[in-house]
C-alpha positions as semicolon CSV with decimal commas, in nm:
position;residue;x (nm);y (nm);z (nm)
1;M;-0,004;0,000;0,028
2;N;0,153;0,297;-0,113
3;R;-0,083;0,574;0,018
4;Q;-0,378;0,614;0,258
5;F;-0,667;0,867;0,196
6;D;-0,987;0,977;0,373
7;V;-1,130;1,005;0,043
8;V;-1,045;0,902;-0,345
9;V;-1,225;1,126;-0,649
10;I;-1,245;0,901;-0,955
11;G;-1,261;1,123;-1,206
12;G;-1,153;1,523;-1,174
13;G;-1,406;1,652;-1,429
14;M;-1,667;1,951;-1,287
15;V;-1,848;1,728;-1,052
16;G;-1,581;1,524;-0,885
17;A;-1,326;1,831;-0,889
18;A;-1,600;2,019;-0,731
19;L;-1,615;1,729;-0,461
20;A;-1,279;1,725;-0,381
21;C;-1,244;2,115;-0,355
22;L;-1,591;2,089;-0,093
23;L;-1,397;1,790;0,129
24;A;-1,044;1,905;0,154
25;G;-1,200;2,311;0,197
26;G;-1,411;2,190;0,434
27;R;-1,203;2,028;0,734
28;D;-0,811;2,112;0,810
29;E;-0,585;1,751;0,759
30;F;-0,899;1,622;0,543
31;R;-0,653;1,342;0,278
32;V;-0,837;1,380;-0,050
33;A;-0,702;1,187;-0,366
34;V;-0,871;1,261;-0,719
35;V;-0,761;1,013;-0,981
36;E;-0,806;1,140;-1,343
37;A;-0,687;1,045;-1,711
38;R;-0,655;1,366;-1,844
39;E;-0,511;1,727;-1,648
40;P;-0,738;2,027;-1,813
41;G;-0,591;2,242;-2,035
42;V;-0,630;2,621;-2,009
43;P;-0,928;2,765;-2,148
44;D;-0,851;2,934;-2,481
45;F;-1,006;3,264;-2,451
46;T;-0,947;3,426;-2,785
47;T;-1,259;3,567;-2,945
48;E;-1,368;3,246;-3,138
49;R;-1,305;2,976;-2,945
50;F;-1,419;3,083;-2,591
51;P;-1,630;2,982;-2,467
52;G;-1,600;2,609;-2,558
53;L;-1,879;2,473;-2,763
54;R;-1,967;2,267;-2,430
55;V;-2,136;2,512;-2,195
56;S;-2,419;2,487;-1,901
57;A;-2,661;2,667;-1,761
58;I;-2,550;2,694;-1,433
59;S;-2,801;2,754;-1,145
60;R;-2,824;3,030;-0,877
61;A;-2,763;2,680;-0,665
62;S;-2,492;2,558;-0,863
63;Q;-2,357;2,891;-0,812
64;R;-2,332;2,884;-0,465
65;V;-2,175;2,553;-0,482
66;L;-1,916;2,717;-0,653
67;A;-1,892;3,007;-0,445
68;A;-1,810;2,750;-0,153
69;C;-1,565;2,590;-0,401
70;G;-1,359;2,884;-0,402
71;V;-1,396;2,953;-0,724
72;W;-1,704;3,145;-0,899
73;S;-1,542;3,496;-0,867
74;Q;-1,263;3,341;-1,073
75;I;-1,521;3,195;-1,359
76;Q;-1,712;3,500;-1,329
77;D;-1,425;3,742;-1,449
78;A;-1,338;3,505;-1,731
79;G;-1,675;3,590;-1,881
80;V;-2,044;3,432;-1,789
81;S;-2,353;3,534;-1,936
82;P;-2,649;3,588;-1,731
83;Y;-2,997;3,532;-1,834
84;G;-3,260;3,711;-1,746
85;R;-3,520;3,564;-1,911
86;M;-3,570;3,185;-2,080
87;V;-3,860;3,181;-2,321
88;V;-4,041;2,804;-2,414
89;W;-4,301;2,724;-2,725
90;D;-4,456;2,470;-2,901
91;A;-4,301;2,422;-3,275
92;Q;-4,679;2,552;-3,377
93;A;-4,742;2,868;-3,150
94;E;-4,523;3,147;-3,142
95;P;-4,309;3,294;-2,866
96;F;-4,471;3,490;-2,571
97;G;-4,810;3,404;-2,800
98;R;-5,065;3,120;-2,646
99;G;-4,867;2,791;-2,680
100;S;-4,547;2,932;-2,532
101;I;-4,407;2,972;-2,107
102;C;-4,218;3,275;-2,048
103;F;-3,987;3,271;-1,710
104;D;-3,878;3,655;-1,613
105;S;-3,620;3,670;-1,330
106;A;-3,786;4,015;-1,250
107;E;-4,115;3,786;-1,149
108;L;-3,902;3,651;-0,848
109;G;-3,715;3,953;-0,779
110;V;-3,382;3,864;-0,856
111;S;-3,113;3,971;-1,077
112;C;-3,117;3,692;-1,342
113;L;-3,239;3,307;-1,392
114;G;-2,873;3,193;-1,406
115;H;-2,535;3,210;-1,614
116;I;-2,388;3,037;-1,910
117;V;-2,055;2,919;-1,883
118;D;-1,823;2,715;-2,032
119;N;-1,783;2,388;-1,893
120;G;-1,364;2,390;-2,014
121;L;-1,356;2,716;-1,736
122;I;-1,497;2,538;-1,473
123;Q;-1,313;2,286;-1,481
124;W;-0,986;2,493;-1,478
125;A;-1,104;2,673;-1,249
126;L;-1,155;2,396;-0,988
127;W;-0,823;2,229;-1,042
128;Q;-0,626;2,549;-0,987
129;R;-0,823;2,554;-0,646
130;L;-0,717;2,216;-0,591
131;R;-0,357;2,277;-0,651
132;R;-0,374;2,514;-0,362
133;L;-0,520;2,286;-0,105
134;A;-0,308;2,139;0,136
135;G;-0,499;1,779;0,128
136;V;-0,538;1,720;-0,197
137;T;-0,340;1,459;-0,406
138;L;-0,349;1,472;-0,789
139;C;-0,288;1,197;-0,943
140;C;-0,291;1,273;-1,294
141;P;-0,259;1,143;-1,556
142;E;-0,363;0,793;-1,421
143;R;-0,651;0,548;-1,456
144;V;-0,810;0,309;-1,197
145;T;-0,856;-0,029;-1,344
146;G;-1,007;-0,174;-1,008
147;L;-1,135;-0,139;-0,638
148;E;-1,145;-0,380;-0,382
149;L;-1,451;-0,274;-0,125
150;D;-1,426;-0,470;0,215
151;E;-1,595;-0,359;0,534
152;D;-1,284;-0,165;0,653
153;R;-1,148;-0,007;0,354
154;V;-1,159;-0,007;-0,015
155;V;-0,807;-0,045;-0,220
156;L;-0,782;0,109;-0,578
157;Q;-0,548;-0,037;-0,838
158;L;-0,423;0,191;-1,075
159;E;-0,283;0,165;-1,407
160;G;0,055;0,269;-1,351
161;G;0,089;0,000;-1,061
162;Q;0,033;0,172;-0,794
163;Q;-0,243;0,083;-0,500
164;I;-0,410;0,345;-0,304
165;G;-0,648;0,283;-0,040
166;A;-0,908;0,524;0,129
167;S;-1,201;0,479;0,403
168;L;-1,448;0,597;0,064
169;A;-1,443;0,600;-0,249
170;V;-1,624;0,805;-0,525
171;G;-1,718;0,707;-0,882
172;A;-1,743;1,053;-1,023
173;D;-1,598;0,917;-1,388
174;G;-1,911;1,016;-1,634
175;G;-2,193;0,811;-1,811
176;A;-1,971;0,561;-1,887
177;S;-1,798;0,506;-1,549
178;P;-1,558;0,254;-1,528
179;S;-1,563;0,262;-1,140
180;R;-1,926;0,220;-1,171
181;G;-1,851;-0,147;-1,337
182;F;-1,574;-0,248;-1,116
183;A;-1,825;-0,168;-0,774
184;G;-2,065;-0,411;-0,959
185;I;-2,350;-0,176;-0,971
186;E;-2,614;-0,167;-1,272
187;V;-2,792;0,124;-1,474
188;D;-3,115;0,129;-1,613
189;G;-3,215;0,371;-1,894
190;K;-3,281;0,369;-2,275
191;S;-3,135;0,585;-2,551
192;Y;-3,369;0,876;-2,682
193;D;-3,276;0,802;-3,063
194;Q;-3,149;1,163;-3,055
195;T;-2,847;1,348;-3,143
196;A;-2,764;1,710;-3,000
197;V;-2,564;1,886;-3,240
198;V;-2,398;2,211;-3,063
199;A;-2,242;2,494;-3,209
200;H;-2,185;2,861;-3,145
201;I;-2,429;3,127;-3,426
202;R;-2,442;3,499;-3,389
203;T;-2,777;3,637;-3,540
204;E;-2,927;3,955;-3,669
205;R;-3,053;4,046;-3,338
206;P;-2,915;4,067;-2,971
207;H;-3,017;3,747;-2,765
208;Q;-3,148;4,000;-2,485
209;E;-2,988;3,731;-2,236
210;T;-3,266;3,514;-2,282
211;A;-3,274;3,198;-2,343
212;W;-3,467;3,079;-2,589
213;Q;-3,582;2,702;-2,682
214;R;-3,868;2,565;-2,950
215;F;-4,004;2,260;-2,923
216;L;-3,954;2,121;-3,292
217;P;-4,147;1,751;-3,382
218;D;-3,808;1,569;-3,355
219;G;-3,685;1,746;-3,042
220;P;-3,567;2,070;-2,915
221;L;-3,386;2,375;-3,011
222;A;-3,229;2,603;-2,771
223;L;-3,045;2,936;-2,808
224;L;-2,798;3,021;-2,471
225;P;-2,666;3,356;-2,480
226;L;-2,317;3,381;-2,437
227;H;-2,133;3,694;-2,319
228;D;-2,021;3,806;-2,634
229;G;-2,339;3,822;-2,804
230;R;-2,321;3,503;-2,993
231;C;-2,556;3,245;-2,905
232;S;-2,467;2,861;-2,797
233;I;-2,698;2,634;-2,961
234;V;-2,788;2,258;-2,858
235;W;-3,031;2,104;-3,123
236;S;-3,120;1,799;-3,027
237;T;-3,278;1,589;-3,330
238;T;-3,262;1,219;-3,523
239;P;-2,920;1,099;-3,605
240;E;-2,983;1,160;-3,999
241;Q;-3,079;1,534;-3,941
242;A;-2,794;1,545;-3,722
243;A;-2,543;1,445;-3,974
244;A;-2,693;1,636;-4,225
245;L;-2,628;1,958;-3,988
246;Q;-2,313;1,849;-3,956
247;E;-2,196;1,803;-4,285
248;A;-2,400;2,124;-4,411
249;D;-2,197;2,451;-4,563
250;A;-2,222;2,772;-4,370
251;N;-2,501;2,896;-4,540
252;A;-2,730;2,586;-4,564
253;F;-2,658;2,541;-4,176
254;H;-2,745;2,915;-4,109
255;R;-3,094;2,904;-4,313
256;L;-3,152;2,584;-4,146
257;V;-3,105;2,719;-3,805
258;T;-3,297;3,026;-3,898
259;D;-3,604;2,824;-3,957
260;A;-3,582;2,564;-3,721
261;S;-3,593;2,878;-3,449
262;A;-3,842;3,058;-3,613
263;G;-3,636;3,345;-3,700
264;V;-3,664;3,427;-3,278
265;L;-3,363;3,647;-3,295
266;G;-3,342;3,711;-3,672
267;E;-3,123;3,562;-3,956
268;V;-2,849;3,363;-3,840
269;V;-2,534;3,577;-3,982
270;D;-2,225;3,381;-3,877
271;S;-2,123;3,027;-3,725
272;G;-1,812;2,847;-3,633
273;R;-1,731;2,473;-3,533
274;R;-1,995;2,238;-3,483
275;A;-1,988;1,880;-3,293
276;S;-2,240;1,610;-3,197
277;F;-2,317;1,368;-2,944
278;P;-2,584;1,123;-2,870
279;L;-2,857;1,121;-2,615
280;R;-2,924;0,905;-2,338
281;L;-3,126;0,867;-1,988
282;Q;-3,000;0,649;-1,758
283;H;-2,972;0,577;-1,374
284;A;-2,771;0,370;-1,174
285;R;-3,001;0,104;-0,936
286;D;-2,763;0,249;-0,653
287;Y;-2,585;0,499;-0,585
288;T;-2,405;0,367;-0,294
289;T;-2,252;0,042;-0,197
290;T;-1,960;-0,102;0,085
291;R;-1,758;0,203;0,089
292;F;-1,805;0,322;-0,245
293;A;-2,063;0,583;-0,349
294;L;-2,129;0,754;-0,788
295;A;-2,205;1,116;-0,836
296;G;-2,289;1,335;-1,125
297;D;-2,305;1,150;-1,466
298;A;-2,186;0,830;-1,327
299;A;-2,515;0,810;-1,133
300;H;-2,731;0,950;-1,404
301;T;-2,736;1,156;-1,734
302;V;-3,041;1,319;-1,852
303;H;-3,163;1,531;-2,126
304;P;-3,037;1,851;-2,264
305;L;-3,374;2,009;-2,298
306;A;-3,402;2,124;-1,955
307;G;-3,026;2,207;-1,899
308;Q;-2,988;2,041;-1,553
309;G;-2,725;1,754;-1,578
310;V;-2,452;1,905;-1,447
311;N;-2,683;2,106;-1,199
312;L;-2,759;1,724;-1,086
313;G;-2,425;1,678;-1,043
314;F;-2,295;1,969;-0,836
315;L;-2,573;1,912;-0,602
316;D;-2,491;1,501;-0,563
317;A;-2,134;1,667;-0,454
318;A;-2,251;1,904;-0,218
319;A;-2,495;1,652;-0,058
320;L;-2,196;1,406;-0,031
321;A;-1,960;1,649;0,114
322;E;-2,196;1,740;0,356
323;V;-2,277;1,385;0,479
324;V;-1,905;1,280;0,482
325;L;-1,761;1,572;0,644
326;D;-2,068;1,575;0,909
327;A;-1,991;1,214;0,997
328;V;-1,627;1,314;1,025
329;A;-1,718;1,635;1,276
330;A;-1,911;1,343;1,476
331;D;-1,576;1,087;1,473
332;R;-1,760;0,854;1,270
333;D;-1,588;0,671;0,976
334;P;-1,715;0,866;0,647
335;G;-1,730;0,538;0,460
336;E;-1,962;0,403;0,701
337;Q;-2,290;0,279;0,570
338;Q;-2,512;0,492;0,771
339;P;-2,376;0,813;0,578
340;L;-2,408;0,655;0,254
341;R;-2,746;0,553;0,285
342;R;-2,800;0,922;0,416
343;Y;-2,679;1,045;0,082
344;E;-2,843;0,791;-0,125
345;R;-3,155;0,811;0,024
346;W;-3,127;1,220;-0,034
347;R;-3,030;1,264;-0,359
348;K;-3,149;0,948;-0,557
349;G;-3,517;1,006;-0,524
350;E;-3,449;1,380;-0,646
351;N;-3,278;1,314;-0,942
352;L;-3,535;0,983;-1,045
353;L;-3,788;1,291;-0,991
354;A;-3,588;1,532;-1,197
355;A;-3,467;1,279;-1,471
356;S;-3,825;1,142;-1,489
357;G;-4,010;1,459;-1,540
358;I;-3,769;1,552;-1,812
359;D;-3,822;1,226;-2,001
360;A;-4,221;1,300;-1,961
361;I;-4,172;1,670;-2,092
362;G;-3,947;1,543;-2,376
363;Q;-4,171;1,258;-2,507
364;L;-4,530;1,509;-2,481
365;F;-4,298;1,727;-2,748
366;L;-4,236;1,451;-2,946
367;D;-4,578;1,308;-2,976
368;R;-4,743;1,441;-3,340
369;H;-5,131;1,366;-3,252
370;E;-5,309;1,648;-3,355
371;L;-5,484;1,634;-3,034
372;V;-5,183;1,571;-2,803
373;G;-5,068;1,933;-2,978
374;V;-5,392;2,085;-2,905
375;A;-5,349;1,963;-2,531
376;R;-4,964;2,062;-2,517
377;R;-5,014;2,435;-2,623
378;L;-5,286;2,459;-2,432
379;G;-5,135;2,330;-2,084
380;L;-4,788;2,538;-2,185
381;T;-5,065;2,862;-2,186
382;L;-5,222;2,746;-1,878
383;V;-4,946;2,705;-1,655
384;N;-4,776;3,063;-1,794
385;D;-5,095;3,206;-1,646
386;A;-5,063;3,048;-1,309
387;A;-4,815;3,287;-1,156
388;M;-4,779;3,052;-0,830
389;L;-4,735;2,731;-1,014
390;K;-4,510;2,906;-1,260
391;N;-4,289;3,058;-1,053
392;E;-4,257;2,753;-0,789
393;F;-4,149;2,526;-1,131
394;I;-3,885;2,809;-1,197
395;R;-3,762;2,827;-0,876
396;R;-3,673;2,459;-0,808
397;A;-3,497;2,467;-1,164
398;M;-3,312;2,756;-1,018
399;G;-3,250;2,609;-0,712
400;L;-3,418;2,854;-0,456
401;S;-3,614;2,557;-0,317
402;G;-3,639;2,195;-0,260
403;D;-3,406;2,015;-0,032
404;L;-3,081;2,188;-0,046
405;P;-2,729;2,112;0,074
406;R;-2,633;2,349;0,331
407;V;-2,381;2,532;0,061
408;A;-2,665;2,539;-0,222
409;R;-2,882;2,731;0,007
410;A;-2,945;3,130;-0,062
411;A;-2,902;3,136;0,353
412;G;-2,510;3,275;0,399
413;A;-2,381;3,258;0,034
414;A;-2,238;3,581;0,047
415;V;-2,067;3,467;0,384
416;I;-1,936;3,150;0,177
417;D;-1,835;3,366;-0,121
418;A;-1,638;3,578;0,049
419;Q;-1,473;3,305;0,319
420;A;-1,402;3,057;0,043
421;S;-1,316;3,372;-0,273
422;W;-1,029;3,339;-0,506
423;S;-0,823;3,577;-0,387
424;E;-0,784;3,362;-0,045
């Protein structure tokens, strides 16, 4: 045995890195290792390349988690785009008309609904923070090739031949999650038979700090506002249509996006690189086993239509850090079953509810039956007109309500941000 740790986090992406920051920053002399195959590069801040193609709609709760990690100020300074409104409408309706719904931060008395942030920037900022924390050991580049789980400890076999031990191992290594397989945890799920195409576009009219989403017969098209005036698009559609979008020349691509968005921001006048990825719904049958827990995409993946993927993952990280640190504060072993069961009961139910709701919305909008379309548009109109219902829906999505971890709650967020500021 070469090294012993309190917790080993397998996967240094956004969720895994956030978990390590919360653990190591939450208690002196807490020993955390992060095992990651690839070290994040410095974001390319040139106009064309930043933000990168993969961006996230960071909720207010996730913002607080990142503040508690000590990185939100740095992320904000580098370039984020706040959005104050979200407009969602059916392909057979018009934005702001019947058959649409508009969420407005002004109705909630907050400055914005959330921020659009480059994924690479978030990961890079978290890694910069990890390097400053005395209790963190970064094992990179490195991979876990096996786990030995017993009642007393977990032993991780690394590709380089080293063994490391810990009280608890956490799999935060993505949807394919090798560590989940090593731990013997099975998943349920399905393919959506859809592919998401992502790109950045420039439009005739400004995005108005508004997130736009139109539900088309083959899937939704989202236009997310970027800080430089462009929009990031996420177009979920059939694999055949996605391939056609990838292969289209610039002018044809601009026409297709303009038509699909109903010209809500005028003509698309410019665009950059494009990428695509398949969409899948997936949920682990168990979140924990002996001295092992899952977080983020390793535990659950959802359709991007509601922008909740990484936000659910950050809440996993905050909840798991809370139960682990509470156990340590009570002089208990953080890898024991009691704190792990508390984490599983807490997050599994929340994530199942979110995944089921997102899946139901997606299926409803894919149904092409005329009567279903009429009922769908009527439902959007009724929710839009029911202020209390609409506001509770968006408050939950923003992380302003629900069973939230302590660091994600509004109370004390300013204190957390000050205590964990980048300039400390």
